Every structure is written in structure tokens, then in C-alpha cells.
N, C-alpha and C positions, 0 to 999 in steps of 0.2 A: 481051424481051431486046434490049439496045441494039445497033444496027448496028455491026460491027467497025470500019468506017471512021470512024464518028462517035466511037468510043472513042479511036481513034488521033489524030484531030484534037483532041479535048478534051485528051488527054495532052500533045500538042505545045503547045497553048495554055498549059497550066499550066507547062510547062517554060520557055516564053518569058516568062511572067509572073514566075516565080521568078528568072530571069536578070535581068530588068529591075529587080526589087525589090532584088536583090543589088547591081546596078550603082548604083542610087539610094542605097542605104545607104552604099556606098563613097564616092560623091560627097559625101554629107553629112559623112562622117567626114573626108574630105580637106579640105573647106571649113572644118570646125571646127579642124583642125590648122593650116591656113593663116591662120586668124584669131588664133592665139596667137603671141606673139613667139618668135623662134627664139633662145632664150638659149643661151649656151655654158657657163654654170655651171648648177648644179642648181636647177631651178624648184621652189620650195616655196610657190607662191601658194596661199592658202587655209589655210595652216597655222594651228593654234589656239594656238601658243606664241610666245614672244618678242614679245609685244604692247606692252610698255611697261616703263619703269624710272623710278626716282626717285632721282637721285644728284646729287652736287656736282661742278661743273667745276673744272679747275685754276685758273680765274679767280675761284673762290669763289662762283659763282652756282649756284642750284639748277636742275636740268634734268629734263625728261621728254621722251619722244619727240615729243610734240606741239609742243615748242618749235622743232622743225626742219621743220615742215610747209611744203611748197613746195620742199623740196630732196630729192634722193635722198640716203639716209643709208647709210653703211657702218659697221658696228659690229664691233670686234674685241676679244676678251678676252685680256689678257696681263698682264705685269708688267715693271717697268723693269729688273730685274736678270736678265731672261731672256737666255740666252747666244746664242740662234740664231733660233728661230721668230719671236719678237716683233720684233726689229730688221729681219729680212728682210721680214716682212709689211709693216711700216710704210714701209720703203724702197720696196717694191713699190707700195704705195698712193700714195706721193709721186710715183712715176713715172706712175701712172695720172692724177694731177692734172695733171701736165705735158702728157701726151698729150691730155687733154680740152680744153686751151686755155681759151677763154672760158667753156665749159660747166662748168669746174671751180667757178665761182662758185655753181653750183646743186647742188653736192655737199658733204656734210658727213661727214668721217671722225671717228668716236668711238672712243677707246681706253679700255676699262673695265678697271681693275686688279682682279686676283684676289689681290693681295697688299697688303691695306690696312694691314697691320702696318708695312710698310716704305715703301710708296708714299704719301708725304705729298703735300699740295697743292703744296708748294714743289718737290718732286722731280718730280712730274708736269708742273709748269709749265716745268721745265727740259728734261725728256726729250722729251715728246710734240711740242712745236712745233719741236724741232730737226730733225725730218724734214720738216715743212711747217708754216709758221706758222698755217695755217688749221685744223690738226688740234686736237681738243679731248680732253684727258684727263678721265676721270670716276672718282670714287671714292665709297665709303661706308664705314661702320664694318663690323665683321665680320658683323653680322646682315644689314645691307643688301646686302653682297656675296653672302652665301649666298642670300638671297632672290632677288636678281637672277639669279644663276647658275642657280638652280632654274627660274625662269620662262623662261629662255632655253635650258634643257636643256644647259647648259655644265658640263663636268666640270672640277674643279680639286682638287689635293691636294698638301700639302707633302711634300717628300722631304728628310729630314734629311741634313745634311752632316757635315763632319769635327768640328764643334764647335757648342755651343749658339748659336742665333741665326744660324747659317749653314745655308742650305737653298735648294733650288730648288723650283719649283712645276710639277708636271705639269698640263697644261690642254688643253682643246679648242683646236685650232689653226685652225679655219675662221672665216670672217667671214659676217655677215648683211647683206643689202642690202635696203633699203626704197625704194619709189617715192615721188614727191613728195606723194602722198596719205597717206603714213604706213603703207602696207600692206607686210607682209613678202613679198618676192618671190623672193629667191635665197639659196642657201647657196654660198659660195665656198670650195673646198678650198684648203688651204695649198699654195703652190708652183705655182699654175697660170700665173703670169706676168701682167703687166699687160694684155696685149692682150685676152684674153677679158673682163676686168673692164671695160675701156674700151668694148668692143663692147656689153656688156649695159647699162651705165649710159647710153649714148647712146640705146638703145631705151627705157629707162624715162623718160628726160628728154623724148624725142619724144612718148611717150604722154601 
């Protein structure tokens, strides 16, 4: 039968060992957290969707995500006749570019239309650069639009208006942000304001 004092010492040692192990695990967890950027928008790093597209720019050139490698990319889905969400988002992103100053040269904003029936190349070329001359509008036919929206998990749906040909389009209102290596990193909710976006883009450009 083990001596009672020996049992007590052994139990105390196990307690100290457990406490040390817990402290060590917490330290590792804290170090891991400190190693990740402190984004202000939703971190979606490692997501397996929204990986690429194949669309035409308002300049008539074909584009994929790889064409913007080396820049942080912000992608927003919308349409030119959108009454509120789209213009406010593009205006917000224009303010982001202003606040970034020289770093804005390393950021590309892409506007992908979910209304290919009305958003022609000419209309996109007039609408999108009006917010910032560096912004690029992208479009495809109905099939390409549906395929791209599905790949990006973006919802869009026509809402009939007062007459044939008059309609609005309900659609996902957030934006996706990619780092200069072309990896999806962030989802930006509509209406967050420019400051959190500027903060996170600076982190991505720094990395």
C-alpha cells in the first residue's frame, strides 16, 4: 500500500503538470491568434468558393482573376439601375481608394453585373468609371452570369415592375476581397463604411 504522503505528493505533481499543460496550450492558442491579421471584416481565408471567373470588361477585354495578380481585388455584384445598394457601395469603395492614397495603385475594384440583359458594355463603361476611373465593370451573357454567381454563392433574382421590361434585381449586397496572391480573404458586409475596408486592405498589401 503506497504511503499516504507519497500519494499526496504525486497528486500535487499531477495537478501542477495539468496546470502547466493548460497554460502551455493557452500560450500556443494565443500565439496562433497573434499570427493572424486582425481583420475588421469577415475573415473567409481558406474558403473553397469564389475562386475565379471568366468575363468581359467594359473595355472589351476578357478577364479572369489571374489577370489582377499582384493587386488586392475587391469584387462586388450589382447592376447599373440599382437604386440604392450598388451606387452607395461603389461610392464607398471610391472613398476607400482616396484614403489609401498611393496604395490604391495596388488595388483593383471589379463590378460584376447581375443584369446582363440591360447592362451592355457601353452602359458599364459609362457607369462604373464614373465612381473611380480605375474601377472595372465586368459582364457576360445570361449563362456566364448564372455560372459566375453560382461559383461565388451570390444570389440574384428579377423582381417584376409595373410594366414588361421594367424590373429591379434582388441580389447579394456584400463584397469579396482577395489578397495580391489571388486568394479569397474577406467578405465585406454592405454599409460597413470605408474605414474597416481601408484597414484590412492595408493589412493585405503589407503581407
